[in-house]
C-alpha positions as CSV (number, residue, x, y, z in Angstrom):
1,M,11.0,-28.0,5.0
2,T,11.6,-30.8,7.5
3,R,8.5,-31.4,9.6
4,L,6.0,-34.2,10.1
5,L,2.9,-33.8,12.2
6,R,1.1,-37.1,12.8
7,I,-1.9,-35.8,14.7
8,A,-4.3,-32.9,14.2
9,V,-2.9,-29.8,15.9
10,P,-5.1,-27.1,17.4
11,A,-4.5,-23.4,16.6
12,A,-2.6,-22.8,19.8
13,A,-0.2,-25.5,18.9
14,L,0.4,-24.0,15.5
15,L,1.5,-20.8,17.2
16,A,3.9,-22.9,19.3
17,I,5.3,-24.3,16.1
18,A,6.0,-20.8,14.8
19,V,8.0,-19.9,17.9
20,G,9.9,-23.1,18.0
21,L,8.2,-24.8,20.9
22,L,7.7,-28.1,19.2
23,A,10.4,-30.5,18.2
24,T,11.1,-31.0,14.5
25,G,11.0,-34.2,12.6
26,T,11.0,-35.3,8.9
27,H,8.5,-35.4,6.1
28,S,8.3,-37.3,2.9
29,V,8.7,-35.5,-0.4
30,G,8.3,-36.9,-3.9
31,A,6.7,-36.4,-7.3
32,A,3.0,-36.1,-7.5
33,S,1.2,-39.4,-8.2
34,P,-1.5,-40.0,-10.8
35,A,-5.1,-39.6,-9.9
36,Q,-6.2,-42.2,-7.5
37,A,-9.4,-43.1,-5.6
38,R,-8.7,-41.2,-2.4
39,G,-11.0,-39.7,0.1
40,P,-11.1,-36.1,1.3
41,L,-8.3,-36.7,3.8
42,G,-5.9,-38.0,1.3
43,S,-3.1,-39.9,3.1
44,G,-4.7,-38.9,6.4
45,K,-1.6,-37.0,7.5
46,P,-1.7,-33.2,8.1
47,V,0.4,-30.7,6.3
48,V,1.3,-27.2,7.7
49,F,1.5,-24.4,5.2
50,A,3.0,-20.9,5.9
51,F,2.0,-17.9,3.8
52,G,3.9,-14.6,3.7
53,G,3.0,-11.4,1.8
54,D,4.8,-9.1,-0.6
55,V,8.6,-9.3,-1.0
56,H,11.0,-7.1,-2.9
57,F,14.6,-6.1,-2.3
58,E,14.6,-2.3,-2.8
59,G,16.0,0.4,-0.6
60,V,17.8,-0.8,2.5
61,L,17.1,-4.4,1.5
62,R,19.3,-4.1,-1.5
63,Q,22.4,-3.5,0.7
64,K,21.4,-6.4,3.0
65,L,21.0,-8.7,0.0
66,A,24.4,-7.7,-1.4
67,A,26.1,-8.2,1.9
68,S,24.7,-11.6,2.9
69,P,21.8,-13.1,0.8
70,R,21.2,-16.1,2.9
71,T,20.7,-14.2,6.1
72,V,18.5,-11.3,4.9
73,L,15.3,-13.1,6.2
74,A,17.0,-14.5,9.3
75,P,14.6,-12.9,11.8
76,I,11.5,-14.6,10.3
77,A,13.2,-17.8,9.1
78,P,12.3,-19.9,12.2
79,V,8.6,-19.3,11.5
80,L,8.7,-20.3,7.8
81,E,11.2,-23.2,8.4
82,R,8.9,-25.1,10.7
83,A,6.1,-25.3,8.2
84,D,6.0,-28.1,5.6
85,L,5.6,-25.7,2.7
86,A,6.1,-21.9,2.8
87,V,4.8,-19.6,0.0
88,V,5.4,-15.9,-0.6
89,N,4.7,-13.3,-3.2
90,L,7.9,-12.1,-5.0
91,E,6.9,-8.7,-6.2
92,T,9.8,-7.8,-8.4
93,A,11.5,-8.7,-11.7
94,V,14.8,-10.6,-11.1
95,T,16.9,-9.1,-13.8
96,S,19.5,-6.5,-14.7
97,R,18.2,-6.1,-18.2
98,G,15.1,-5.0,-20.1
99,A,13.3,-1.7,-20.5
100,A,11.3,-0.4,-17.5
101,A,7.5,-0.4,-17.9
102,S,5.7,2.9,-18.1
103,K,4.4,3.1,-14.5
104,E,5.1,4.9,-11.3
105,Y,7.0,2.2,-9.5
106,V,9.2,-0.5,-11.0
107,F,11.1,-3.0,-9.0
108,R,14.0,-5.3,-9.8
109,A,16.4,-7.5,-7.9
110,P,19.5,-9.6,-8.6
111,P,19.3,-13.4,-8.8
112,S,20.6,-13.7,-5.3
113,A,17.0,-12.8,-4.3
114,F,16.3,-16.6,-4.6
115,A,19.1,-17.4,-2.2
116,A,17.6,-15.0,0.2
117,L,14.2,-16.6,-0.1
118,R,15.6,-20.1,0.4
119,G,17.8,-19.0,3.3
120,G,14.7,-17.5,4.9
121,G,12.7,-20.7,4.8
122,A,10.5,-20.0,1.7
123,D,9.8,-22.9,-0.6
124,V,7.7,-21.4,-3.4
125,A,7.2,-17.9,-4.7
126,S,4.5,-16.4,-7.0
127,L,5.6,-13.9,-9.7
128,A,2.0,-13.2,-10.6
129,N,1.6,-9.6,-9.5
130,N,1.7,-6.1,-10.9
131,H,5.5,-5.9,-10.7
132,G,6.4,-9.4,-12.1
133,M,7.1,-7.9,-15.6
134,D,8.3,-4.4,-14.6
135,Y,11.2,-5.0,-17.1
136,G,9.2,-6.6,-19.8
137,T,9.5,-9.9,-21.5
138,Q,13.3,-9.8,-21.2
139,G,13.1,-9.3,-17.5
140,L,10.6,-12.1,-17.1
141,R,12.8,-14.5,-19.1
142,D,15.7,-13.5,-16.8
143,S,13.5,-14.1,-13.7
144,L,12.5,-17.6,-14.8
145,A,16.1,-18.4,-15.8
146,A,17.4,-17.2,-12.4
147,A,14.7,-19.3,-10.6
148,K,15.8,-22.3,-12.6
149,R,19.4,-21.7,-11.8
150,Y,18.7,-21.5,-8.1
151,R,16.3,-24.4,-8.4
152,F,13.6,-22.3,-6.7
153,P,10.0,-23.1,-7.6
154,I,8.0,-20.3,-9.2
155,V,4.2,-20.1,-9.9
156,G,2.1,-17.6,-11.8
157,A,4.5,-16.9,-14.7
158,G,5.9,-18.7,-17.6
159,L,7.1,-18.7,-21.2
160,D,3.5,-19.4,-22.3
161,A,0.0,-19.7,-20.7
162,K,0.3,-23.4,-20.0
163,Q,3.5,-22.8,-17.9
164,A,2.1,-19.7,-16.2
165,Y,-1.1,-21.4,-15.0
166,A,0.6,-24.7,-14.1
167,P,0.6,-25.5,-10.4
168,Y,3.7,-26.3,-8.4
169,R,3.2,-29.9,-7.3
170,K,4.8,-31.8,-4.4
171,V,4.0,-34.7,-2.2
172,V,4.3,-33.9,1.5
173,N,3.5,-36.4,4.2
174,G,1.8,-38.5,1.5
175,Q,-0.4,-35.6,0.5
176,R,-0.4,-34.4,-3.1
177,I,-0.2,-30.6,-2.9
178,A,-0.9,-28.2,-5.8
179,V,-0.1,-24.5,-5.6
180,I,-1.4,-22.1,-8.3
181,G,-0.5,-18.5,-8.6
182,A,-2.4,-15.7,-10.5
183,T,-2.9,-11.9,-10.4
184,Q,-6.1,-9.9,-10.4
185,V,-4.1,-6.7,-10.4
186,L,-2.6,-5.4,-13.6
187,D,-2.3,-1.9,-14.9
188,D,-4.9,-1.4,-17.6
189,H,-2.5,-0.5,-20.3
190,L,-0.3,-3.5,-19.5
191,I,-3.0,-6.3,-19.3
192,S,-2.6,-7.4,-22.9
193,S,1.2,-7.4,-23.0
194,W,1.7,-8.9,-19.5
195,T,-0.9,-11.8,-19.7
196,A,0.5,-15.1,-20.8
197,G,-0.9,-16.7,-23.9
198,P,-0.2,-19.5,-26.4
199,G,3.5,-19.2,-27.2
200,K,3.5,-15.9,-25.3
201,P,5.5,-15.3,-22.1
202,G,3.6,-13.6,-19.3
203,L,1.7,-13.9,-16.1
204,A,-1.3,-16.0,-15.1
205,S,-4.2,-13.6,-14.9
206,A,-7.0,-13.9,-12.4
207,K,-9.0,-11.4,-14.5
208,D,-9.8,-14.4,-16.7
209,V,-11.8,-16.1,-14.0
210,S,-13.1,-18.9,-16.2
211,R,-9.5,-19.9,-17.1
212,L,-8.4,-19.8,-13.5
213,V,-11.4,-21.8,-12.4
214,Q,-10.6,-24.4,-15.1
215,E,-7.1,-24.7,-13.8
216,V,-8.3,-25.2,-10.2
217,R,-10.8,-27.9,-11.4
218,R,-8.0,-29.7,-13.3
219,A,-5.7,-29.6,-10.2
220,R,-8.5,-30.9,-8.0
221,T,-8.6,-34.2,-9.9
222,T,-5.0,-35.1,-9.1
223,S,-4.4,-33.3,-5.7
224,D,-5.3,-33.8,-2.1
225,T,-4.9,-30.1,-1.2
226,V,-5.3,-27.3,-3.7
227,V,-3.8,-23.8,-2.9
228,V,-4.4,-20.7,-4.9
229,F,-2.1,-17.8,-4.1
230,L,-3.4,-14.5,-5.5
231,H,-2.4,-10.9,-6.0
232,W,-5.7,-9.1,-5.5
233,G,-7.6,-6.3,-3.7
234,V,-7.4,-2.5,-3.5
235,E,-4.3,-0.7,-2.1
236,G,-4.8,0.7,1.3
237,E,-8.1,-1.0,2.0
238,G,-8.6,-3.0,5.1
239,C,-11.6,-4.9,3.8
240,P,-11.8,-7.2,0.8
241,S,-13.4,-5.8,-2.4
242,S,-16.5,-7.3,-4.0
243,R,-14.2,-8.7,-6.7
244,Q,-12.1,-10.5,-4.2
245,K,-15.1,-12.0,-2.5
246,S,-16.6,-13.1,-5.8
247,L,-13.3,-14.6,-7.0
248,A,-12.7,-16.4,-3.7
249,S,-16.2,-17.9,-3.9
250,A,-15.7,-19.1,-7.5
251,L,-12.4,-20.7,-6.7
252,V,-13.7,-22.5,-3.6
253,T,-16.7,-23.8,-5.5
254,A,-14.2,-25.0,-8.2
255,G,-12.3,-27.0,-5.6
256,A,-9.7,-24.8,-4.0
257,D,-9.0,-25.6,-0.3
258,I,-6.9,-22.6,0.6
259,V,-7.1,-19.2,-1.2
260,V,-4.7,-16.5,0.1
261,G,-2.9,-13.5,-1.2
262,G,-2.5,-9.7,-0.9
263,H,-1.7,-6.5,-2.7
264,A,-3.3,-3.8,-0.4
265,H,0.1,-3.3,1.4
266,R,-1.8,-3.8,4.7
267,Q,-3.5,-6.8,6.3
268,Q,-7.0,-8.0,5.5
269,G,-9.1,-10.6,7.3
270,A,-9.0,-14.4,7.1
271,G,-11.4,-17.2,7.9
272,R,-13.5,-20.1,6.6
273,M,-15.6,-20.1,3.5
274,K,-17.6,-23.3,3.2
275,G,-15.0,-26.0,3.8
276,A,-12.0,-23.8,2.6
277,L,-9.7,-21.3,4.3
278,V,-9.6,-17.8,2.7
279,G,-7.0,-15.1,3.6
280,Y,-7.7,-11.9,1.8
281,G,-4.6,-9.9,2.8
282,L,-1.2,-10.9,4.0
283,G,0.2,-7.4,4.0
284,N,3.8,-6.5,3.1
285,F,6.4,-9.0,4.2
286,V,10.0,-8.1,3.1
287,W,9.4,-4.4,2.2
288,Y,10.5,-0.9,2.7
289,G,7.2,0.4,4.3
290,T,7.4,3.1,6.9
291,S,3.9,3.7,8.2
292,E,2.3,1.5,10.9
293,L,-0.1,-0.1,8.5
294,S,2.6,-0.9,5.9
295,T,4.9,-2.4,8.5
296,T,2.3,-4.5,10.3
297,T,2.7,-8.0,9.0
298,G,2.9,-11.7,9.9
299,V,2.7,-15.3,8.7
300,L,-0.5,-17.2,8.2
301,L,-0.2,-20.8,9.3
302,V,-2.7,-23.3,8.0
303,Q,-2.9,-27.0,8.9
304,A,-4.8,-29.1,6.3
305,T,-5.3,-32.9,6.1
306,G,-6.3,-33.3,2.5
307,R,-9.4,-31.2,2.0
308,R,-10.0,-30.7,5.7
309,I,-8.8,-27.4,7.2
310,D,-7.8,-28.5,10.7
311,S,-6.8,-25.1,12.0
312,Y,-5.2,-21.8,11.2
313,S,-3.4,-19.1,13.1
314,W,-1.6,-15.8,12.6
315,V,2.0,-15.2,13.8
316,P,2.2,-11.4,14.1
317,A,5.3,-9.6,13.0
318,R,6.6,-6.0,12.5
319,I,8.8,-4.9,9.6
320,S,12.0,-3.3,10.8
321,G,14.8,-2.4,8.4
322,G,12.7,-4.0,5.6
323,V,12.5,-7.4,7.3
324,P,9.7,-8.9,9.3
325,R,10.4,-9.7,13.0
326,P,8.0,-11.7,15.1
327,V,6.1,-9.7,17.7
328,T,6.7,-10.8,21.3
329,G,5.5,-9.9,24.8
330,S,2.4,-7.9,25.5
331,A,2.4,-6.4,22.0
332,R,1.7,-9.9,20.6
333,G,-1.7,-10.2,22.2
334,S,-2.8,-6.8,20.8
335,A,-1.5,-7.6,17.4
336,L,-3.5,-10.9,17.3
337,A,-6.7,-9.1,18.5
338,A,-6.3,-6.5,15.8
339,W,-5.8,-9.3,13.2
340,R,-8.9,-11.2,14.3
341,A,-11.0,-8.0,14.2
342,L,-10.2,-7.7,10.4
343,R,-12.5,-10.7,9.8
344,G,-15.5,-8.5,10.6
345,C,-16.0,-7.1,7.1
346,T,-15.1,-10.3,5.2
347,G,-18.2,-12.5,5.5
348,L,-15.9,-15.3,6.6
349,R,-16.4,-17.6,9.6
350,P,-13.8,-18.1,12.3
């Protein structure tokens, strides 16, 4: 994206960013540099991250995608575009081939899904989730090929374990950013076939906690800010599970600065754990949900200066016609209060 913040911005100003009240500028982008002797603030310049939840293109979204890929996410694009780096969970195979997995729900989308993500302001997507290989290894290969063709960065999946666990790296405002994707949610009968291994295509699994911790530690040595984007939790639950809390603690101890994700198809709380920011549930994002819980969504904005979490805020939205639309007026205050209340069962600090 195209934004440079040169001073620490409080939470209220982050919300102003989301609704376009601050002027835009530029930021520097380049290849990650080798490990250097840098302090916890890195370059000393802040970076604003935006995180959105689950995305697919089923139902009414399929028609919208076919009609105009680059405008599908138009209602939420201004929020994502004003962040320096926006990350979402792409919960679908991007393919027209392959055999469907033996499970209740399987999702697939055409390659234009990546045009929709880019048009909506997303910069990176994780394929590490319980739908990333809905159409098998063929579908995964197609997904990776389509992402490459559209030059859209993917994390959490690869042609082998090394690629699947590898972080997306980018230098933003002089800060070396690393984003790792992994899933803690896989159908039991698919864990073996879906998990990436040596010479074996698949997904990065957060069930292998030691492997994921190792990758975070490795990224820590050459990064100023380490982000872990996870698929985790229990569907329908508004509070994080003990497994989520345990994994978040292990990753923060290993050196993660931001740990976020979702899977529950509803929001869960966010807050501070030690010096890091943890967001347990982003909810659905671009989805065909119909209930109040499944259509209550938003964007988590986090400003970090190296390892320091300066501030974070929630931009509430409501899914309509499959697409998130920012909440305005008096409803916005109620939505923010409800989101803050979710922290109560997380054990996180404000």
